[in-house]
C-alpha positions as CSV (number, residue, x, y, z in Angstrom):
1,X,0.0,0.0,0.0
2,X,1.4,3.4,-1.0
3,X,2.5,5.4,2.0
4,X,1.4,9.1,2.1
5,X,4.1,11.2,3.5
6,X,2.9,14.6,2.7
7,X,-0.4,16.4,2.9
8,X,-2.4,16.4,-0.1
9,X,-4.5,19.6,-1.1
10,X,-7.0,20.8,-3.6
11,X,-9.7,23.4,-3.9
12,X,-13.3,22.6,-4.8
13,X,-15.8,25.3,-5.7
14,X,-19.1,25.9,-7.4
15,X,-21.4,28.8,-8.1
16,X,-25.1,27.8,-7.1
17,X,-27.3,30.2,-9.2
18,X,-30.8,31.4,-8.3
19,X,-30.8,29.8,-4.9
20,X,-33.7,32.0,-3.7
21,X,-35.9,30.0,-6.1
22,X,-34.8,26.7,-4.7
23,X,-37.7,24.5,-3.7
24,X,-38.0,22.5,-0.5
25,X,-36.0,19.2,-0.5
26,X,-34.5,20.1,-3.9
27,X,-30.9,19.1,-4.3
28,X,-28.6,20.9,-6.7
29,X,-25.1,19.5,-7.5
30,X,-21.8,21.1,-8.5
31,X,-19.5,19.4,-11.0
32,X,-17.9,16.1,-9.8
33,X,-14.1,16.3,-9.7
34,X,-11.5,13.5,-9.2
35,X,-8.8,14.1,-6.7
36,X,-6.5,11.5,-5.2
37,X,-8.6,8.4,-6.0
38,X,-11.8,10.0,-4.9
39,X,-14.7,11.7,-6.7
40,X,-15.8,14.9,-4.9
41,X,-18.7,17.3,-5.5
42,X,-20.5,20.0,-3.7
43,X,-24.3,19.9,-3.2
44,X,-26.8,22.4,-2.2
45,X,-30.2,21.7,-0.7
46,X,-33.2,23.2,1.2
47,X,-34.6,21.1,4.0
48,X,-38.4,21.3,4.3
49,X,-38.8,20.5,8.0
50,X,-36.6,23.5,9.4
51,X,-36.1,25.7,6.3
52,X,-32.4,25.4,6.6
53,X,-30.1,25.6,3.5
54,X,-27.2,23.1,3.6
55,X,-23.9,23.3,1.6
56,X,-22.6,19.7,1.6
57,X,-19.4,17.9,0.4
58,X,-20.1,14.6,-1.2
59,X,-17.6,12.0,-2.1
60,X,-17.1,8.4,-3.2
61,X,-14.1,6.3,-3.9
62,X,-13.1,5.9,-7.5
63,X,-13.8,2.6,-9.0
64,X,-10.1,2.1,-10.1
65,X,-8.8,2.3,-6.5
66,X,-8.0,-1.1,-5.1
67,X,-9.5,-2.1,-1.7
68,X,-13.0,-2.1,-0.2
69,X,-12.3,-0.8,3.2
70,X,-11.0,2.7,3.4
71,X,-10.6,5.8,5.6
72,X,-9.6,9.4,5.1
73,X,-8.7,12.1,7.6
74,X,-8.9,15.6,6.2
75,X,-9.3,19.3,7.2
76,X,-11.4,21.9,5.5
77,X,-10.7,25.7,5.3
78,X,-13.3,28.1,4.0
79,X,-14.1,31.8,3.8
80,X,-16.3,31.3,0.8
81,X,-18.6,34.0,2.0
82,X,-18.0,36.8,4.5
83,X,-20.3,36.0,7.3
84,X,-19.1,32.4,7.6
85,X,-15.4,31.6,8.0
86,X,-13.8,28.5,9.5
87,X,-10.3,27.0,9.6
88,X,-9.0,23.4,10.0
89,X,-12.4,21.9,10.5
90,X,-11.6,18.2,10.9
91,X,-13.3,15.1,9.6
92,X,-12.4,11.4,9.8
93,X,-14.4,9.2,7.6
94,X,-14.3,5.4,7.0
95,X,-16.4,2.9,5.3
96,X,-17.2,1.2,2.0
97,X,-19.6,3.4,0.1
98,X,-20.1,7.2,-0.7
99,X,-20.3,9.7,2.1
100,X,-21.9,13.1,2.6
101,X,-21.0,15.6,5.1
102,X,-22.7,18.9,5.8
103,X,-20.2,21.7,5.7
104,X,-22.4,24.8,6.3
105,X,-25.9,25.5,7.4
106,X,-27.9,28.7,6.6
107,X,-31.2,29.9,7.9
108,X,-33.2,30.7,4.8
109,X,-34.3,33.9,6.6
110,X,-30.6,35.0,6.6
111,X,-29.8,33.9,3.0
112,X,-29.6,37.4,1.4
113,X,-26.4,38.3,3.4
114,X,-24.6,35.4,1.9
115,X,-25.5,36.0,-1.9
116,X,-23.8,37.7,-4.6
117,X,-26.7,39.0,-6.8
118,X,-28.8,35.8,-6.5
119,X,-26.1,33.3,-6.5
120,X,-24.1,31.5,-3.7
121,X,-20.4,31.0,-4.3
122,X,-19.1,28.1,-2.4
123,X,-15.3,27.4,-2.2
124,X,-13.4,25.0,0.1
125,X,-9.9,24.0,0.4
126,X,-9.5,20.3,1.4
127,X,-6.3,19.2,3.1
128,X,-5.9,15.4,3.2
129,X,-3.9,14.4,6.2
130,X,-4.1,10.6,6.0
131,X,-5.5,8.0,3.7
132,X,-5.7,4.3,4.2
133,X,-7.2,1.5,2.0
134,X,-6.1,3.3,-1.2
135,X,-3.8,2.0,-4.1
136,X,-3.8,4.6,-6.9
137,X,-3.2,2.9,-10.3
138,X,0.2,3.5,-11.8
139,X,1.2,4.1,-15.4
140,X,4.5,2.2,-15.0
141,X,5.8,-0.2,-12.4
142,X,9.2,0.4,-11.1
143,X,9.5,-2.6,-8.8
144,X,8.4,-5.7,-10.9
145,X,10.7,-8.2,-12.6
146,X,11.0,-6.2,-15.8
147,X,12.1,-3.1,-14.0
148,X,14.7,-5.0,-12.0
149,X,16.0,-6.8,-15.2
150,X,16.8,-3.5,-16.9
151,X,18.0,-1.5,-13.9
152,X,21.4,-1.1,-12.1
153,X,20.3,1.0,-9.1
154,X,17.4,1.0,-6.7
155,X,16.0,4.4,-5.3
156,X,14.4,4.1,-1.9
157,X,11.6,6.5,-0.8
158,X,9.8,5.7,2.3
159,X,9.1,2.0,2.1
160,X,8.9,2.0,-1.6
161,X,11.6,0.8,-4.1
162,X,12.1,2.1,-7.5
163,X,14.4,0.1,-9.9
164,X,15.9,2.5,-12.6
165,X,18.8,2.9,-14.9
166,X,21.7,5.1,-13.8
167,X,22.5,6.2,-17.3
168,X,18.8,7.1,-18.1
169,X,18.4,9.1,-14.9
170,X,21.7,10.8,-15.6
171,X,20.6,11.8,-19.0
172,X,17.5,13.6,-17.6
173,X,18.8,15.1,-14.4
174,X,22.1,16.9,-13.6
175,X,21.7,15.9,-9.9
176,X,21.7,12.2,-10.9
177,X,24.4,12.7,-13.4
178,X,26.6,14.0,-10.6
179,X,25.4,11.3,-8.2
180,X,25.9,8.3,-10.5
181,X,28.7,9.4,-12.9
182,X,30.7,11.6,-10.5
183,X,33.3,10.7,-7.8
184,X,30.7,10.2,-5.1
185,X,30.5,7.1,-2.9
186,X,26.8,6.7,-4.1
187,X,28.0,6.0,-7.7
188,X,29.1,2.6,-6.6
189,X,26.0,1.7,-4.6
190,X,23.2,-0.5,-6.0
191,X,20.6,0.9,-3.6
192,X,20.2,4.7,-2.6
193,X,17.9,6.2,-0.1
194,X,16.1,9.5,-1.0
195,X,15.4,11.0,2.3
196,X,12.2,13.0,3.0
197,X,10.8,12.2,-0.5
198,X,7.2,11.3,-1.0
199,X,7.1,8.1,-2.8
200,X,3.8,9.1,-4.7
201,X,5.6,12.2,-5.9
202,X,8.7,10.1,-7.0
203,X,6.4,7.6,-8.7
204,X,4.8,10.4,-10.8
205,X,8.1,12.1,-11.4
206,X,9.7,8.9,-12.7
207,X,6.7,8.3,-14.9
208,X,7.0,11.7,-16.6
209,X,10.8,10.9,-17.3
210,X,9.7,7.6,-18.8
211,X,7.3,9.4,-21.1
212,X,4.0,8.7,-19.4
213,X,1.0,11.1,-19.1
214,X,1.3,11.4,-15.3
215,X,0.8,15.2,-14.9
216,X,-2.6,16.5,-13.7
217,X,-3.8,19.1,-11.2
218,X,-3.3,16.7,-8.4
219,X,0.3,15.7,-9.3
220,X,1.8,18.7,-11.0
221,X,3.2,20.4,-7.8
222,X,4.8,17.3,-6.5
223,X,6.4,16.6,-9.9
224,X,7.6,20.1,-10.2
225,X,9.2,20.1,-6.7
226,X,11.2,17.0,-7.6
227,X,12.0,18.2,-11.1
228,X,13.5,21.4,-9.6
229,X,15.3,19.6,-6.8
230,X,17.0,17.2,-9.2
231,X,17.3,19.7,-12.1
232,X,15.3,17.6,-14.6
233,X,14.6,19.9,-17.5
234,X,12.3,17.7,-19.4
235,X,10.0,17.2,-16.5
236,X,10.0,21.0,-15.8
237,X,9.1,21.8,-19.2
238,X,6.2,19.3,-19.5
239,X,4.8,20.6,-16.1
240,X,4.9,24.3,-17.5
241,X,3.2,23.1,-20.7
242,X,0.4,21.5,-18.6
243,X,0.0,24.5,-16.5
244,X,-0.1,26.7,-19.6
245,X,-2.5,24.7,-21.6
246,X,-4.6,22.3,-19.5
247,X,-4.6,23.1,-15.7
248,X,-7.7,24.5,-14.0
249,X,-5.7,25.6,-10.9
250,X,-6.3,29.2,-9.8
251,X,-4.2,32.1,-11.2
252,X,-2.5,32.6,-7.8
253,X,-1.3,29.0,-7.7
254,X,-0.1,29.1,-11.3
255,X,1.7,32.3,-10.7
256,X,3.3,31.1,-7.4
257,X,4.6,28.0,-9.3
258,X,5.9,30.2,-12.1
259,X,7.9,32.3,-9.6
260,X,9.1,29.4,-7.4
261,X,10.3,27.3,-10.3
262,X,11.3,30.1,-12.7
263,X,8.7,29.2,-15.4
264,X,9.0,32.3,-17.5
265,X,6.4,31.4,-20.1
266,X,3.8,30.7,-17.5
267,X,4.7,33.9,-15.5
268,X,4.4,36.0,-18.7
269,X,0.9,34.4,-19.4
270,X,-0.4,35.1,-15.9
271,X,0.7,38.7,-16.0
272,X,-0.8,39.1,-19.4
273,X,-4.3,37.9,-18.2
274,X,-4.4,40.3,-15.2
275,X,-6.8,43.1,-15.9
276,X,-7.7,44.7,-12.6
277,X,-6.0,45.7,-9.4
278,X,-8.3,43.3,-7.6
279,X,-6.9,40.4,-9.6
280,X,-3.3,41.6,-9.0
281,X,-4.0,41.7,-5.2
282,X,-5.1,38.0,-5.4
283,X,-1.6,37.0,-6.4
284,X,0.0,38.6,-3.3
285,X,1.5,35.8,-1.1
286,X,1.1,35.7,2.7
287,X,4.8,36.0,3.1
288,X,6.2,38.9,1.2
289,X,9.6,37.2,1.0
290,X,8.2,34.5,-1.3
291,X,8.6,37.0,-4.1
292,X,11.8,38.6,-5.0
293,X,12.3,42.4,-5.8
294,X,12.0,41.8,-9.6
295,X,8.6,40.1,-9.2
296,X,7.3,42.8,-6.9
297,X,8.4,45.4,-9.5
298,X,6.5,43.5,-12.3
299,X,3.3,43.4,-10.1
300,X,3.6,47.1,-9.2
301,X,4.0,48.1,-12.9
302,X,1.0,45.9,-13.8
303,X,-1.0,47.5,-11.0
304,X,-0.1,51.0,-12.1
305,X,-1.0,50.2,-15.7
306,X,-4.4,48.9,-14.6
307,X,-5.4,52.1,-12.8
């Protein structure tokens, strides 16, 4: 079973329109999204017996995930409308079927203060702390007999083994080129431990190097982290192409990745799409030191031109 060593995060949101016209016991669903082997969706309903409006998070395990018994521990943050803010609301769910949890309850008589026009904008950040009973399908196996036959080194991450070729890894990464072809003691070893590396991230990173389509909105940040750490240009390029062309992540997340990993084309596109000072303010990080002087200068000039 894959060992999850780092938190997994994603944002789920939906705009529920014309909610004032919602009939009693009527249920409206947002789009279903797949994250980390689970299908998630928001739903909105009005209960007839107490006239309460409920915003719920509904999820079910993906059919392609192995194992019937499962559990998931996660936290939720939200400030999706001003009167209702919460942080680190904790849930521990286990079972064999789909689950529904009520995130927020609103008295119908107070509904107007939550609306933008006649719509309710719901947005939650889900932070998965622990998952058990999940085995996410892999595009490529790195610990079977075939991998072992054509490898000359085993990389260890957590309790997972990855059998790879030293020359192949060296051709894609300057880090591994130095490690395997340089005068380091590790160049002679047949097994090398990569400390503090999430095995799921390493699995997806290696899949990208081996030409698989492993990049999506759940995996791109973990792959980028390792690609930057190991100076793997091909993986960095493919992640940037995904963020440019296919990703549904927010502008803030894309811009932060562009700055952190020096993705110039992505940063240029993000800046070109900013039209208002409000959009520019959305990109400002909690820690001002996350951006260097050059980035702050670009944002200032962009804000000045938007006035």
